C-alpha positions in Angstrom: 91.5 119.5 55.7 94.0 116.7 56.3 95.7 118.8 59.0 92.4 119.3 60.8 91.6 115.5 60.7 95.1 114.7 62.1 94.8 117.2 64.9 91.4 115.9 65.9 92.7 112.3 65.8 95.7 113.2 67.9 93.4 114.9 70.4 91.1 111.9 70.7 94.0 109.6 71.2 95.5 111.9 73.8 92.2 112.1 75.7 91.7 108.4 75.6 95.2 107.8 77.0 94.7 110.3 79.8 91.3 108.8 80.8 92.8 105.3 80.8 95.7 106.4 82.9 93.3 108.1 85.4 91.2 104.9 85.6 94.3 102.7 86.3 95.6 105.1 89.0 92.2 105.2 90.7 92.0 101.4 90.8 95.5 101.0 92.0 95.5 103.7 94.7 91.9 103.6 95.8 91.6 99.8 95.9 88.1 100.0 94.2 87.9 96.6 92.8 84.6 95.1 91.4 82.6 92.8 93.7 83.4 89.1 93.7 81.8 87.2 90.8 78.9 85.3 92.1 76.5 82.9 90.5 73.0 82.4 91.8 71.2 79.2 90.7 68.3 76.9 91.7 68.5 73.3 92.6 66.0 70.6 93.6 66.4 68.8 96.9 65.4 65.2 96.3 64.2 64.5 99.8 61.8 67.4 100.0 61.1 67.7 96.2 61.3 71.5 96.4 63.5 74.0 94.6 65.8 76.3 96.6 68.2 79.1 95.6 71.9 78.8 96.1 74.8 81.3 95.6 78.3 80.2 94.5 81.1 82.7 95.3 83.6 82.2 92.6 86.6 83.8 94.4 86.3 81.6 97.5 84.6 78.6 96.0 81.9 78.5 98.7 78.2 77.7 98.1 75.7 79.5 100.3 72.1 78.4 100.5 69.8 81.4 100.2 66.4 79.8 100.7 65.2 76.8 102.6 61.5 75.9 102.3 59.9 72.5 102.4 56.8 73.0 100.3 57.5 76.3 98.4 59.5 76.3 95.2 61.9 79.2 94.9 62.9 79.4 91.3 64.4 81.7 88.6 66.8 83.9 90.5 
């Protein structure tokens, strides 16, 4: 019984290592990186007293305004 458990454990470890190596090779060769981390948030403009949506791109550090309305509140992205 111990022999069987050791063989199964070795097989699981081997498969895990092979799958991890395949994932690393795919990322390195294919250049398939995850998309840039982005945060979408709402903010109130004091002059119009309305809420608009903004997006912050964390890689570049740029904020982009997604909506611009005077009397409509866009909230909860």
